[in-house]
BALOKE-989149 format. One record per residue (C-alpha): residue number from 1; x, y, z. Coordinates in Angstrom, 3 decimals. Each point is the difference from the previous one (the first is absolute). Layout:
% BALOKE-989149
[NUM, [X, Y, Z]] ...
***
This chain:
% BALOKE-989149
[1, [25.293, -11.265, -28.215]] [2, [-1.481, 1.967, -2.921]] [3, [-1.799, 3.265, 0.464]] [4, [-3.213, -1.562, -1.320]] [5, [0.241, -2.967, 2.345]] [6, [0.731, 2.144, 3.051]] [7, [-3.066, 2.140, -0.721]] [8, [-2.351, -2.963, 0.298]] [9, [1.761, -1.314, 3.082]] [10, [-0.397, 3.424, 1.602]] [11, [-3.713, -0.211, -0.842]] [12, [-0.214, -3.187, 2.094]] [13, [1.755, 1.758, 2.896]] [14, [-2.404, 2.923, -0.223]] [15, [-2.966, -2.365, -0.213]] [16, [0.957, -1.470, 3.384]] [17, [-1.570, 3.121, 1.560]] [18, [-3.453, -0.603, -1.472]] [19, [0.348, -3.737, 0.670]] [20, [0.652, 0.536, 3.714]] [21, [-2.636, 2.711, 0.418]] [22, [-2.732, -2.070, -1.686]] [23, [0.876, -3.337, 1.563]] [24, [-0.204, 1.556, 3.475]] [25, [-3.631, 0.871, -0.611]] [26, [-1.144, -3.379, -1.273]] [27, [2.174, -2.201, 2.204]] [28, [-1.493, 1.602, 3.118]] [29, [-3.604, -0.304, -1.220]] [30, [0.100, -3.800, -0.001]] [31, [2.068, -0.299, 3.191]] [32, [-2.246, 2.264, 2.124]] [33, [-1.442, -2.803, 2.212]] [34, [3.498, -1.306, 0.815]] [35, [1.276, 3.519, 0.740]] [36, [-2.961, 0.699, 2.292]] [37, [0.757, -3.146, 1.984]] [38, [3.740, 0.693, 0.069]] [39, [-0.279, 3.508, 1.452]] [40, [-3.101, -0.776, 2.097]] [41, [-1.722, 2.843, -1.833]] [42, [-3.576, 1.164, -0.327]] [43, [-2.061, 0.302, -3.167]] [44, [0.923, 3.681, -0.128]] [45, [3.699, -0.824, 0.350]] [46, [0.026, -2.223, -3.070]] [47, [-1.931, 2.551, -2.061]] [48, [2.677, 2.544, 0.906]] [49, [2.753, -2.409, -1.110]] [50, [-1.314, 0.517, -3.535]] [51, [-1.317, 3.562, 0.271]] [52, [3.031, 1.697, 1.587]] [53, [2.325, -1.331, -2.698]] [54, [-2.320, 1.463, -2.627]] [55, [-0.346, 3.313, 1.838]] [56, [3.767, 0.423, 0.239]] [57, [0.222, -0.825, -3.691]] [58, [-2.819, 2.372, -1.003]] [59, [1.042, 2.997, 2.073]] [60, [3.611, 0.064, -1.205]] [61, [-0.224, -1.336, -3.568]] [62, [0.035, 3.404, -1.732]] [63, [2.718, 1.283, 2.323]] [64, [2.005, -3.166, -0.688]] [65, [-0.082, 0.743, -3.712]] [66, [1.293, 3.532, 0.481]] [67, [2.695, -1.122, 2.418]] [68, [1.854, -1.602, -2.904]] [69, [0.339, 3.354, -1.774]] [70, [1.053, 1.747, 3.180]] [71, [2.465, -2.500, 1.479]] [72, [0.806, -2.226, -2.989]] [73, [-1.989, -3.006, -1.216]] [74, [2.806, -2.464, 0.708]] [75, [0.503, 1.267, 3.551]] [76, [-3.721, -0.056, 0.787]] [77, [-0.473, -3.449, -1.553]] [78, [2.796, -1.550, 2.070]] [79, [-0.952, 1.692, 3.287]] [80, [-3.678, -0.840, -0.485]] [81, [0.789, -3.632, -0.887]] [82, [2.145, -0.388, 3.129]] [83, [-2.672, 1.739, 2.103]] [84, [-2.650, -2.357, -1.386]] [85, [2.251, -2.958, 0.810]] [86, [0.597, 1.234, 3.555]] [87, [-3.723, 0.625, 0.523]] [88, [-0.651, -3.560, -1.225]] [89, [2.438, -1.260, 2.622]] [90, [-1.843, 1.950, 2.688]] [91, [-3.292, -1.500, -1.204]] [92, [1.474, -3.500, 0.158]] [93, [1.257, 0.345, 3.588]] [94, [-2.993, 1.936, 1.371]] [95, [-1.439, -1.337, 3.240]] [96, [-3.110, 2.167, 0.294]] [97, [-2.642, 1.413, -2.305]] [98, [1.251, 3.540, 0.658]] [99, [3.549, -0.906, -1.033]] [100, [-1.180, -1.756, -3.157]] [101, [-2.340, 2.782, -1.083]] [102, [2.608, 2.700, 0.616]] [103, [2.490, -1.938, -2.113]] [104, [-2.610, -0.529, -2.722]] [105, [-0.641, 3.751, -0.201]] [106, [3.694, 0.708, -0.521]] [107, [0.204, -2.868, -2.467]] [108, [-2.713, 1.730, -2.034]] [109, [1.863, 3.329, 0.135]] [110, [3.158, -1.718, -1.247]] [111, [-1.928, -1.564, -2.889]] [112, [-1.331, 3.458, -0.904]] [113, [3.565, 1.252, -0.456]] [114, [1.513, -2.974, -1.850]] [115, [-2.725, -0.797, -2.560]] [116, [-0.125, 3.397, -1.812]] [117, [3.779, -0.087, -0.563]] [118, [-0.295, -3.254, -1.934]] [119, [-2.749, 1.389, -2.233]] [120, [1.969, 3.201, -0.714]] [121, [3.209, -1.912, -0.752]] [122, [-1.853, -2.039, -2.617]] [123, [-0.920, 3.237, -1.797]] [124, [3.684, 0.950, -0.052]] [125, [1.373, -3.430, -0.934]] [126, [-2.463, -0.627, -2.822]] [127, [-0.566, 3.245, -1.935]] [128, [-1.133, -1.818, -3.169]] [129, [-3.814, -0.522, 0.079]] [130, [0.065, -3.680, -1.027]] [131, [2.688, -0.911, 2.528]] [132, [-1.788, 1.943, 2.700]] [133, [-3.271, -1.835, -0.679]] [134, [1.847, -3.310, 0.253]] [135, [1.752, 1.080, 3.216]] [136, [-3.237, 1.179, 1.607]] [137, [-1.619, -3.273, -1.060]] [138, [2.711, -1.966, 1.820]] [139, [-0.318, 2.320, 3.006]] [140, [-3.767, -0.489, 0.088]] [141, [0.325, -3.763, -0.423]] [142, [2.322, -0.135, 3.004]] [143, [-2.575, 1.919, 2.038]] [144, [-2.705, -2.448, -1.116]] [145, [2.206, -2.971, 0.832]] [146, [0.640, 1.499, 3.447]] [147, [-3.726, -0.005, 0.750]] [148, [-0.312, -3.689, -0.884]] [149, [3.217, -1.023, 1.764]] [150, [-1.027, 2.044, 3.049]] [151, [-3.318, -1.813, 0.298]] [152, [1.731, -3.362, -0.345]] [153, [2.753, 0.728, 2.544]] [154, [-2.494, 1.652, 2.351]] [155, [-1.711, -3.365, 0.199]] [156, [3.040, -2.273, 0.017]] [157, [2.361, 1.765, 2.412]] [158, [-2.302, 0.188, 3.073]] [159, [-0.283, -3.800, -0.148]] [160, [3.788, -0.390, -0.180]] [161, [1.525, -1.610, 3.084]] [162, [3.310, 1.727, 0.625]] [163, [2.009, 1.225, 2.982]] [164, [-2.167, 3.137, -0.092]] [165, [-3.734, 0.406, -0.554]] [166, [-0.892, -0.416, -3.661]] [167, [-1.921, 3.290, -0.259]] [168, [3.177, 1.924, 0.795]] [169, [1.598, -1.360, -3.168]] [170, [-2.421, 1.976, -2.175]] [171, [1.892, 3.123, 1.087]] [172, [3.490, -1.450, 0.453]] [173, [0.190, -1.357, -3.568]] [174, [0.277, 3.640, -1.116]] [175, [3.437, 0.284, 1.606]] [176, [2.202, -1.854, -2.540]] [177, [-1.747, 1.521, -3.024]] [178, [0.111, 3.512, 1.483]] [179, [3.687, -0.212, 0.912]] [180, [0.987, -1.451, -3.386]] [181, [-2.053, 2.606, -1.877]] [182, [1.547, 2.880, 1.955]] [183, [3.514, -1.394, -0.578]] [184, [-0.528, -0.446, -3.752]] [185, [-1.607, 3.431, -0.268]] [186, [3.050, 1.564, 1.661]] [187, [2.257, -1.793, -2.511]] [188, [-1.958, 0.356, -3.237]] [189, [-2.346, 2.985, 0.160]] [190, [1.287, 3.267, -1.386]] [191, [-0.455, 3.229, 1.925]] [192, [-2.521, 2.379, -1.493]] [193, [0.205, 3.768, -0.060]] [194, [-1.368, 1.461, 3.220]] [195, [-2.457, 2.800, -0.657]] [196, [-1.020, 1.839, 3.160]] [197, [-2.887, 1.950, -1.451]] [198, [-2.193, 1.397, 2.762]] [199, [-0.526, -1.453, 3.443]] [200, [-1.742, -3.073, 1.270]] [201, [-3.580, 0.575, 1.059]] [202, [0.659, -1.219, 3.529]] [203, [-3.145, 1.608, 1.388]] [204, [-2.065, -1.680, -2.737]] [205, [1.456, -3.405, 0.842]] [206, [-0.679, 0.568, 3.708]] [207, [-3.590, 1.127, -0.609]] [208, [-0.782, -2.911, -2.326]] [209, [1.593, -2.582, 2.325]] [210, [-1.852, 1.230, 3.100]] [211, [-3.271, 0.224, -1.948]] [212, [0.255, -3.551, -1.363]] [213, [1.039, -1.541, 3.315]] [214, [-2.766, 1.955, 1.796]] [215, [-2.508, -1.507, -2.430]] [216, [1.164, -3.627, -0.272]] [217, [1.082, -0.667, 3.604]] [218, [-3.371, 0.792, 1.665]] [219, [-1.883, -1.853, -2.771]] [220, [1.941, -3.121, 0.977]] [221, [0.289, 0.464, 3.763]] [222, [-3.322, 1.724, 0.572]] [223, [-2.228, -2.939, -0.910]] [224, [1.739, -2.441, 2.334]] [225, [0.021, 2.506, 2.887]] [226, [-3.648, 1.022, -0.325]] [227, [0.710, 3.326, -1.703]] [228, [1.467, 2.044, 2.881]] [229, [-0.183, 3.792, -0.219]] [230, [3.587, 0.384, -1.218]] [231, [-0.693, -2.170, -3.069]] [232, [-2.821, 2.320, -1.112]] [233, [2.162, 3.062, 0.680]] [234, [2.849, -1.419, -2.102]] [235, [-2.288, -0.764, -2.951]] [236, [-1.398, 3.557, 0.072]] [237, [3.551, 1.346, 0.357]] [238, [1.135, -2.012, -3.027]] [239, [-2.715, 1.547, -2.180]] [240, [0.950, 3.495, 1.165]] [241, [3.697, -0.705, -0.635]] [242, [-0.702, -1.301, -3.508]] [243, [-1.793, 3.264, -0.858]] [244, [2.878, 1.992, 1.511]] [245, [2.444, -2.133, -2.022]] [246, [-1.794, 0.699, -3.289]] [247, [-0.206, 3.732, 0.781]] [248, [3.708, -0.004, 0.900]] [249, [0.899, -1.755, -3.268]] [250, [-2.032, 2.476, -2.073]] [251, [1.554, 2.983, 1.808]] [252, [3.546, -1.288, -0.565]] [253, [-0.713, -0.564, -3.676]] [254, [-1.265, 3.575, -0.404]] [255, [3.156, 1.240, 1.777]] [256, [2.108, -1.955, -2.552]] [257, [1.309, -2.331, 2.678]] [258, [0.206, -3.778, -0.417]] [259, [-2.967, -1.630, 1.749]] [260, [-0.171, -3.687, 0.764]] [261, [-2.984, -0.448, -2.352]] [262, [-0.638, 2.160, -3.062]] [263, [-3.666, 0.947, 0.397]] [264, [-0.203, 0.934, -3.692]] [265, [-0.416, -3.724, -0.612]] [266, [-3.480, 0.124, 1.511]] [267, [-1.083, 2.226, -2.881]] [268, [-0.039, -3.016, -2.319]] [269, [-3.352, -1.780, -0.017]] [270, [1.169, -3.499, -0.843]] [271, [2.818, 0.206, 2.564]] [272, [-2.554, 0.746, 2.733]] [273, [-2.301, -2.768, -1.209]] [274, [2.970, -2.360, -0.163]] [275, [0.946, 0.829, 3.606]] [276, [-3.561, -0.780, 1.105]] [277, [0.188, -3.357, -1.785]] [278, [3.366, -0.647, 1.675]] [279, [-1.447, 0.819, 3.432]] [280, [-2.795, -2.568, -0.187]] [281, [2.014, -2.615, -1.899]] [282, [2.868, -0.178, 2.457]] [283, [-2.271, 0.186, 3.036]] [284, [-1.468, -3.286, -1.244]] [285, [3.168, -1.587, -1.376]] [286, [2.217, -0.433, 3.049]] [287, [-2.787, -0.377, 2.549]] [288, [-0.963, -3.029, -2.113]] [289, [3.310, -1.684, 0.845]] [290, [-0.318, 0.853, 3.697]] [291, [-3.475, -1.449, 0.538]] [292, [0.657, -3.073, -2.166]] [293, [3.244, -0.844, 1.790]] [294, [-1.713, 0.247, 3.399]] [295, [-3.068, -1.983, -1.070]] [296, [2.015, -2.808, -1.579]] [297, [2.571, -0.366, 2.772]] [298, [-1.816, 1.009, 3.189]] [299, [-3.563, -0.756, -1.044]] [300, [0.431, -3.202, -2.010]] [301, [3.268, -1.101, 1.602]] [302, [1.767, -0.369, -3.354]] [303, [3.777, 0.087, 0.318]] [304, [1.991, 3.090, -0.852]] [305, [1.867, -1.918, -2.716]] [306, [-3.167, -1.098, -1.775]] [307, [-1.441, 3.512, 0.261]] [308, [3.115, 1.335, -1.722]] [309, [-0.443, -2.505, -2.818]] [310, [-3.644, 1.066, -0.339]] [311, [1.042, 3.600, -0.555]] [312, [2.566, -1.032, -2.585]] [313, [-2.940, -1.034, -2.203]] [314, [-1.410, 3.497, 0.386]] [315, [3.418, 1.425, -0.874]] [316, [0.314, -2.232, -3.054]] [317, [-3.339, 1.301, -1.277]] [318, [1.225, 3.543, 0.558]] [319, [3.241, -0.461, -1.936]] [320, [-1.716, -1.743, -2.924]] [321, [-2.780, 2.591, -0.286]] [322, [2.410, 2.938, 0.296]] [323, [1.994, -1.258, -2.986]] [324, [-3.185, -0.282, -2.066]] [325, [-1.466, 3.309, 1.214]] [326, [3.069, 1.985, -1.064]] [327, [-0.649, -1.103, -3.587]] [328, [-3.749, 0.648, 0.148]] [329, [0.083, 3.475, 1.576]] [330, [1.211, 1.816, -3.151]] [331, [-2.940, -1.515, -1.932]] [332, [-2.880, -0.005, 2.500]] [333, [1.097, 2.638, 2.531]] [334, [-1.838, 0.207, 3.313]] [335, [-2.366, -2.843, -0.988]] [336, [2.783, -2.421, 0.998]] [337, [0.083, 1.475, 3.500]] [338, [-3.786, -0.057, 0.248]] [339, [-0.027, -3.670, -0.960]] [340, [2.682, -0.655, 2.628]] [341, [-2.082, 1.639, 2.741]] [342, [-3.030, -2.072, -1.078]] [343, [2.102, -3.165, 0.273]] [344, [1.179, 1.010, 3.484]] [345, [-3.564, 0.691, 1.178]] [346, [-1.189, -3.330, -1.394]] [347, [2.875, -1.816, 1.703]] [348, [-0.745, 1.668, 3.361]] [349, [-3.647, -1.049, -0.252]] [350, [1.247, -3.545, -0.639]] [351, [2.193, 0.353, 3.119]] [352, [-3.096, 0.843, 2.065]] [353, [-1.994, -2.891, -1.467]] [354, [2.909, -2.403, 0.391]] [355, [0.848, 0.745, 3.646]] [356, [-3.159, -1.337, 1.621]] [357, [1.434, -2.728, 2.223]] [358, [3.201, -1.673, 1.117]] [359, [-0.009, -2.283, -3.049]] [360, [2.483, 1.735, -2.319]] [361, [0.401, -1.662, -3.395]] [362, [3.417, 0.827, -1.452]] [363, [-1.185, -0.968, -3.477]] [364, [-2.565, 2.818, 0.097]] [365, [1.870, 2.600, 2.039]] [366, [3.222, 0.046, -2.050]] [367, [-1.747, 0.902, -3.288]] [368, [-1.937, 2.757, 1.820]] [369, [3.290, 1.460, 1.258]] [370, [1.448, -0.200, -3.498]] [371, [-3.041, 1.795, -1.441]] [372, [0.285, 2.766, 2.594]] [373, [3.677, 0.368, -0.904]] [374, [-0.822, 0.415, -3.684]] [375, [-2.336, 2.849, 0.911]] [376, [2.739, 1.720, 2.022]] [377, [2.491, -0.473, -2.830]] [378, [-2.409, 1.606, -2.471]] [379, [-0.391, 3.138, 2.142]] [380, [3.103, 0.803, 2.006]] [381, [2.815, 0.247, -2.603]] [382, [-1.910, 2.561, -2.089]] [383, [-1.703, 2.030, 2.738]] [384, [2.967, 2.381, 0.217]] [385, [0.101, 0.387, -3.790]] [386, [-3.686, 0.898, -0.126]] [387, [0.311, 2.550, 2.796]] [388, [3.031, 1.716, -1.570]] [389, [-0.984, -0.011, -3.670]] [390, [-0.914, 3.721, -0.079]] [391, [2.843, 1.188, 2.219]] [392, [2.641, 2.036, -1.905]] [393, [3.492, -1.576, 0.005]] [394, [1.391, 2.754, 2.240]] [395, [-2.446, -1.064, 2.742]] [396, [0.443, -3.758, -0.522]] [397, [2.473, -0.521, 2.852]] [398, [-2.056, 1.979, 2.507]] [399, [-3.204, -1.750, -1.117]] [400, [1.579, -3.448, 0.333]] [401, [1.229, 0.807, 3.515]] [402, [-3.405, 1.348, 1.012]] [403, [-1.687, -3.083, -1.458]] [404, [2.308, -2.342, 1.948]] [405, [-0.508, 1.959, 3.225]] [406, [-3.759, -0.219, -0.455]] [407, [0.292, -3.724, -0.752]] [408, [1.896, -0.855, 3.189]] [409, [-2.334, 2.152, 2.095]] [410, [-3.036, -1.738, -1.522]] [411, [1.408, -3.422, 0.939]] [412, [0.518, 1.146, 3.585]] [413, [-3.561, 1.363, 0.076]] [414, [-1.341, -3.312, -1.281]] [415, [1.889, -1.899, 2.691]] [416, [-1.416, 2.364, 2.619]] [417, [-3.614, 0.160, -1.199]] [418, [-0.710, -3.395, -1.595]] [419, [2.293, -1.793, 2.446]] [420, [-1.623, 1.905, 2.863]] [421, [-3.480, -1.093, -1.079]] [422, [1.230, -3.592, -0.276]] [423, [1.361, -0.039, 3.559]] [424, [-3.024, 1.879, 1.364]] [425, [-2.438, -2.569, -1.407]] [426, [2.290, -2.833, 1.091]] [427, [-0.010, 1.247, 3.582]] [428, [1.367, -2.352, 2.628]] [429, [-2.040, -3.065, -0.938]] [430, [2.762, -1.718, -1.959]] [431, [-2.403, -2.544, -1.492]] [432, [0.066, -1.018, -3.644]] [433, [-3.416, 1.521, -0.521]] [434, [1.274, 3.316, 1.401]] [435, [2.946, -0.071, -2.409]] [436, [-2.304, -0.766, -2.935]] [437, [-2.384, 2.794, 0.954]] [438, [2.859, 2.506, 0.371]] [439, [1.509, -1.111, -3.298]] [440, [-3.267, 0.274, -1.912]] [441, [-0.694, 3.488, 1.386]] [442, [3.496, 1.260, -0.848]] [443, [-0.129, -1.572, -3.474]] [444, [-3.345, 1.671, -0.733]] [445, [1.660, 3.325, 0.843]] [446, [2.803, -0.844, -2.441]] [447, [-2.585, -0.758, -2.694]] [448, [-1.556, 3.429, 0.604]] [449, [3.439, 1.643, -0.185]] [450, [0.667, -1.686, -3.345]] [451, [-3.371, 1.148, -1.303]] [452, [1.106, 3.552, 0.760]] [453, [3.156, -0.723, -2.016]] [454, [-2.156, -1.041, -2.951]] [455, [-1.977, 3.257, 0.271]] [456, [3.153, 2.136, -0.098]] [457, [1.400, -2.023, -2.902]] [458, [-3.267, 0.680, -1.844]] [459, [0.433, 3.734, 0.676]] [460, [3.616, -0.067, -1.169]] [461, [0.168, 1.751, -3.401]] [462, [1.042, -2.111, -2.964]] [463, [1.999, 2.887, -1.434]] [464, [2.390, 2.434, 1.601]] [465, [-1.658, 2.883, 1.777]] [466, [1.216, 3.525, 0.439]] [467, [0.802, 1.823, 3.176]] [468, [-3.098, 1.349, 1.705]] [469, [-0.642, 3.700, 0.004]] [470, [0.384, 0.188, 3.768]] [471, [3.613, -1.108, -0.062]] [472, [2.604, 1.609, 2.240]] [473, [1.662, 2.900, -1.771]] [474, [3.650, -0.402, -0.706]] 
***
């Protein structure tokens, strides 16, 4: 095997990490009704199936990236891949909601450690700019394919009649790919130089994890339990802990220690505006999949398989638009993203107008899904680029990690808030009219969230901005 050939094969091995981490978000979204039935769970339980994975991912993503420098990228990649595989096994054999959600949290933590190693290895394997662009393009395409494949399998597998319940297969299919990837990584990946510079910010990780869980868990559980006192206390505690976390990060930076998040990043105007756009965009994005999957399957009684096929049309629109948007961004800049948000808002309004009764016309609904997907594909691939365009290269890694952490947290918030409103309006009626009312209310909230995205995109400077005067002193 030539050196050139092996490099591209290694890229495929590394890309298995992003493939598994992405597919386990989208495959669960579509299969939520089947999972709820399988574990005899509540509405809050199935929201946590999505949210806890994302919280584990968000809280440990930056730490996962640094672990590769401290313990070796190859070692961390293999251990994290095997941990993700084992957590997938635990998900697949879970008998209760508590078991499943605990396993999902650890699955998210494992993803947070394996994904950054793949991205860093690509930088090392492809030092030439043109090769690196090509490699990152392949890596991104695999991530995009994972989202489409996940939606398809999330619909097909729960309807599969096997010796075990079909919904369990959405987790168990990770096992062969995870084991093969870890084996090939052990054989083909080269060890990198271990650089133990500084110490892990363990206290920062602990503070951020407790703060995020204290915020998301009561948002999900509180509404279905009638907002008991402890849910209010936890939400207040989370806000206090987030302020303590930011103060702790600033203090460590001034003491020349290595904080989890470099607060200097918040001195860049367009980075802050970009984070605000990310917050509202991702709150709408994944809650969209949750409420649509429940309405189609539980409300309309459409099969899981057909629901999965529906979402493939949305995914196809996303992939097509993302390929076009990448070419248009250098010419038209943020106007491409603004147009994408407008398309998404228009498509959501069409969703509301379309879902009026039990009569669902596939000939109308499929094009609406495709249109919504084109809007997503016009926004998402370039949102990171827009947020980071003024960040100096030396801060690029820290900014990317902070962006991704914010992204995963925003998705979990959307599941908790928009999903919570959906289930609150739905109540216990269980009638089609109740589902339609809950769906329309939640979708209106998503429209409002996307309008906020458009406002922040409007505020985003066209040109690079300089660091504000009130930046943290070095």
